[in-house]
N, C-alpha and C positions, 0 to 999 in steps of 0.2 A: 350376449353381444349386441351392441347397438347397431341399428340400421339407419344410416344417415341419408338424407336427400342430397341432391346435387350441390345445392348451395352450401350446406354444412361440410360436405366432402372437400369442396374447393377451399373453404375457410380453413379446414384442417391442414391442407397442403400449405397455405400461406403462413399459418401460425408456426408450422414445423420448420419451414424455410427460415423464418425469422429467428425462432428460438434456438435452432441448431446451427445457425450461421451457415446455411447452405445456399447454393444457387438453385434455381428451378431445374436447371439441367442436371445438377448432381442428384436431385431427388428423382429425376427421370431415370438416371443410370441405376440408382438404388432399386427402384421398382422393377426395371427391366432385368436386373441381375437376379432378383428373387424369382422372376418368371423363368429365366434361363435355367437356374438351378433346379426348379421343379421339372422343367422339360427334360433336362439331362438325366435326372433320376428316373423318370418314367419312360424315357425312350433312349436307352443307352446304346442301341445298335448304331454304329457309326456309318452304316450303309444306308440309313434313313435319309431321305431328301426332305428338306423343309422349304416350302414355298410360302413366302411371307408377303401378304398384301397390306400395303401401308397407305393410309391417308396422309394428309400433309399437316395435320395438327399434332398435338402432343401424344395422342394415342398412336399415330403413325410413327412418331419419334420413338416411342417404346418399342414398336416393332422393328425399327432400324437397329436399335441397340441390341435387341435380342438376336437379330440376324448376324450382327457383327460378332457377338459372343459365341454363337453357334459355329460360325466360320472359323473363328480362332481356335475352337475346340475340335476342329477337323471334321465337322459335319458338312454334308453337301447342302448348300443354301442358294435359293433363287429368290430375288426380291422384285416385286412389282410395286412401283409407286404410282398410285392412281391420282392423277392430277386433278380430276374432277371432284375429288373429295376434299374440297376446301383450299384455302390459301396457306402457304407455308408459314408456320410459326417460327420464331427465332430458335427455339430449342430443336424443332424438326430440322432446320437448316444445319445446325451444329451436328446433330446425329447423322445426317446424310453425308456431311463432309467427312466425319470419322469413318463412316461405312465405306465410302469410296476409297479412302486412303488405305483401308484394310485389304483392298483388292477385289471386293465384290462390286459388280456393276448392276445397274437397273436392268431387269429382264425385259423391259419394254413390252410386256404382254405376250412374249413368245411362248409357244408350247414346247414341251420336251418329253422324251420317253421316261417312264419310270416303272419300277416293279410294283405290282399291286401288293398292298400291305406294308409298303415302306415309304409311303408319302404322307407327310403331315402338312396340312394347310394351316397357316397362322393368320388369323384375321385381326388386323390392327388398323382398320379403316377409320372407325369413329369410336369415341369414348362416351362417357356418361353425359357429356355436354351436348350431344346430338339432339336437335330439336326442330328440324325442318324436314321437308319432303326430300326424298332421295333423288339426285340427278339421274337421268336415264343411263348415263355411262356407268354410274356406280351400281345401279340396279343390275346392269348386265354382269358386272363383276360378282355381285352377291349371288346371282342366279348361277353363275359358273361354279362358284364355291359349293353351292347347295346341290349341284348335280355331280359333284366330284365323287371319286371312289376312295378318296383319302380320308384320313382322320382330321377333324377340324377342331382347332384350339382358338378360342377368342380371348383377346387380351382386355381385361377389365369388364367388358360387356359385349355381347354379340352386336356387331355393327348394324345399325338401323333400329335397334330397340329403344323405344322412348322410355324415359324414367317416370313420366307422369300421365301417360295416355295410351290407348291401345295402339298396337303395331300391326301392320298388314304384311310387311316384308322385312326380313332381317336374316342375318346369317344363322343357319341351323348348326349350332355348336354341339360337339360331343363333350367338350369340357370348356368351362369358362374359368380363366385364371384372373380372379378379381382382387383388387388391391385394398387390403385392410378392413373393408366393410362389405358384407353381402348387400346386394341391391334388392329392394322390395319387388320390382317387376320380375325377378328371377323365379319367384314362387307363385305367381299368379297363373291360373289355369290357361288363360288365353295365350300365354307365352311358352307353353310347354313344348312347342315345336322348335323353339329357338334355344332352349336351355335344357341340357340333359343332366350333367353333373357340374358342380362348382368346387373350386378350391380357393379359400380365402388366404391370401399371402400377406404376412405382416411386413410392412415396409417402414416401421419405426416412426409413425406419426406421433405428434405430441400427445402424451398421455393425459396431461392436465386438461387440455382442451377437450379431449374425448370424454373424460370423466365428468366434466362440468357442463357439457353442452347437452341440453335436454332433447329428447326425441320421443315420438309416440310409437316407434316401431322397433322390435327386438327380435333377434334370432336366438331361439332357446337351444343353445348347444350344451355340451356337458358341463361347462363352467357355470352356466346359468342354473342348471339343475342342481349342481353341487351346492350352490348358494341356498336353494329352496328345500333341499332334501332333509328329511328328519330321520335320524337314527332311532332304532328301538332302544329304550332304556334297559339297562341290565336287569332291573327288578320289575319289569313289566309283567302283567298277567292279563287274562282275557277281559277282565273288567276294566282295565285301564286302556286297552287298545281299541275300544269303541264297538258299538253294536250297529250293524248296517241292516236295513230292511230293503229288500228288492220286491217290488210289486209289479206283477205282470203274468204273462201266460194266458193261453186260451187253447181250446181243443185244436191239436195239430201244431201248436207253437209253444209247447212246454219246454222244448230245448233252449229257447231264448232265455227264459228265466233261470234255467239250470246253469247255463254258461255265465250269466251275469252274476248270479249268487256266488258261484265258485270263484269267479274273478275277484269279487269283493273280499272274500276270505283270504285268497292268495295275495291280495294287495297288502295284507298285514293287519286287518282289523281282527278283533278278538272273537266276535260273534256275528253270525249271519242268520237272518230269518227270511224265508221266502214266503210271500203272500200271493197265493195262486188259486185257481179253481180246483175243485176236488178231483177232476180228471188227471191232474198232475201230481197228486199227493204221493202215490207209490213210485212214480217216475223219479221225482227228486230225492226221495228217501233212499232209493236204490242207487241212483247215479252219484249222489253227493251226501253221504251219511253224516258229514259234519254240520249240515244245514238243519236248522229248525224250520218247521213248516206250519203255516196257518192257511186254512182254506175258506173259500167263499164261493157259492154257486157250483154248478156241476161242470159246465163246459166253458163258462166265461165268468169273469168277475161281475157281481151284481151290486156290491157295495164295498166300501173300504172302511173297515172299523177294526181296531185291534187294541189290546192292552199292551202295556209296556211303553218304554220311552227310548226308541232308537236314537242314536246320535246323528244319523243321516239316512236319507231315503232315496232309492233309485226307482223311478216310475216309468213304466212303458214297455220293457222288453216283451214282445209277443203278446201284448195285452189285447190286441184286436180293437174293432170299432163297433161292437154290438151296441145298440141304443142304450141298454141298461149299463153297459160298461162306460159309455161316454158320460152318462149322468153321474155315475159313481165317481169318475175322475174329477168332474167339475165340482161336485159336492165336497170331495176331499180337498181340492185345492183352496176352496173358500175358507177352510178351517186350518190350513197347514201353516206351521211356523218353523218346522225343522229344516235344516239344510237339505236341499233337494236337487236331484239330477233328473232331468226329463228327456226321454228318448223315444224313438219309434212312433207307434200309434198314439201315444200320449201327446206327442208333438202335433200330430195331425188333428187330434181332438181340440187342442189349443187353437190351431189354425182355423178350424171351423167355428170356434167360439172365442174370438179374439178379446171379448170383454173380460174373459177369465185371466188374461195376462196381468191385469191389475191386482189380482189376488196372490200372485207369486211372492214368496218370501224374498227379501232383498238378497241379491247375489245368487239366486237360483241359477243352476248351470243347465243350459240347453245344448243338446248335442245333435244338431240336424245334419243330414247329408244334403247335397245341393237342392234336390227337389223339395225336401221338407223345409229347408230354409226359404225357398221361394214361396211356399204356401204360407209361411209365417209372416214374411215382411214384404212380399210382392216381388215382381221381377226387377231386373236391373239391366242397364244398357251395356255395361262392360265391367271388367274386374275392378276398375277404380271406382265406378259408381256403386258397385256391390260393397266395397269396403266402406264407403261413406254411409251407405244405408245400414250396414251392420253396426257401425259406431253409433248412429242415431238411434237404432233399435235398442242397443245395449244400454245407452244412456237413458232413454225414455222409460224403459221398464226396469232398470236396475238389475239386469241379468248379465251373466257371463255366457257368451256365445262360443261354442266349439264347432266351427264350421269344417266338417270332415271333408277331406279331399286328399289328393296326392301330397300336397303340403298343407296340413291342417292348420287353420288360423284360429287362435284364441283371442277374442275381442272382449275387452273389459273397459267400458267407457270409451275413451279416446285411444287407449293403448291396444296395440296389435302385437301378438307374439306368434312368430312363425316357427313351427316345430321342425327340428332338424333330423328326426329319425323316421323310419318307416320306408316301405317300398311296396311294389305292386302285389306282393303276396297277401297284403291285408284286404285286397279286393275279393273278399269271400264272405259268404253268408255267416252271420253270427259274430263277425268282427266288431261291429258296433255294440252288440250286447255285452261283449267282454269289456269294451271301453267304458260303458256305463257302470259296470260293476267295479272296475278299477278305480274310477273317480269317486264313486260312492264310498268305497272302502277307505280311500284317503281322507275324504270328508269326515268319516266316522272316527278316524284316528286324530282328528283335530287340525288337519291342514286348513288354512283359510281357503275359501272357494276358488279364487284365482290360482293359487298355488296348486290346489288339488287338480284343477283342469290342466295346468301347464305340465306338472310332473306326471299326471296320469296319461296324457297324450304322448309324452316322451317315452314313458315305460312301455306303453302299448306298441309304439313304433319300433322300439329297441328289440322287443321279442322277435319281430319279423326280421330285423337286420341280423340277429344272431341265428335265428332258426333256418333261414333260407340257405345258409351254408351247409346245412345237413339235409334239408328236405327238398330244396329247389323251390322256385316260385310257385309253380303250378300245383304242387302237392301240399302246400302249406294250408292248414285249416284253422278255424277259430279255436279248436281244442289245442292246437299247437301254441296259440298265444298263452294259454294257461300253463302248458308244459314248459315254455321258455321264460316265464315270468320270473322264476327264481334266478335264472342266469342273468336276466336283465338287472335284477337287484344287485347281484354280486358285482356286475360290471360297474354300476353306479357307485357302490360302496368302495370299490377299488379306486375309482377315479377321485372320489372324495378324499381318500387318504393321500393322493398325489397332489392335491390342490395346493 
């Protein structure tokens, strides 16, 4: 799914209005109706009170139409038009006239009693075009909403959220009902207080314009994954499914290479070899009998040298930073030509020896968490600056960056893919080791590097989305990622058949 910026979104509206012979108000009614139907489905209790806060632009007009439809459907509705939130647009005026004719009056900011648990605040103050500082009167309204005890729905975007720069104050939404495209700021860490969950509502914008308009930002939902997913051929065997090498482990961190190697095999590759110190030999042979093992050193890896020709290599899980290990990693990278995934302490070794970045094979996949990313490319001022620096880093060194976070971003040159799966259950030790194994396994099966990263991150997150329904968030562990990987594959394969 494409993520459009404000300019392209407005252009999509204009093209749709022209191509479908609509008025702008009719498109407003269409969008608001989709939001109303979503609200009605998720909040069917007619004793619920909806308190709608409207600005005076088209986003406020959406709110007025939603309020009118809720009232018509016999919900209790209160409307506050916030006059400080801009000048009335023509479509807003028409929506307000229709609202008043339906029998609803402007609440004028009055308070009223409500039963806790049956109040929904609808935020329709500003839309994606908001680009100025908030007036004090509007800040007061937003602070009131943020202090409320009710559930908060924002229409299209949380009011106050900027589309192209950091935000200091905005509505803290429980759910954002956004129109046709997800918005990039929804997924940036600095905006996590303002966006909890989102629903993307299809409002029938012009398909040709959307298909033919380029963008650098994408939301990797199930349709995108179905496009990239590779089914196993009926006559496949272990020799055709690829051989993955996982290099890592050190005394006390053998579990990391065990998890990663098992994840690689469970991702679908035919063979897995773990390259690890001798202290881990019996551990991995006992834990994971399907793996082959090659050892070097006693408690840490001292050199990296092996026979055979793996299709892909994962480097770093549990490898540590012993001086001998650091030198072994650097020597290995200078000679490496195979598809490569680098994680954990191997990333930290790279960060301390940045000249080695030039030796990485083209399209090497790096999987840093935020601190590892900072060590690699330096600090950033805000999330937008971070994105720019990630694009520059990816382009300069020809690598695929997998920036792990609540919403993992895959950056490949100028292109940014926002992952749609996963939850807080993945905030557990060993989760990243499993991701390294999954991506390495996909590379070994012949996935192009960008596809391996995108599909691997999606699979990884999907295991948690499936697993938490049985384990809960707190009890989910990295081993559960391996346990639910098969169910994640089954879900993807089922969705591919429905495509």
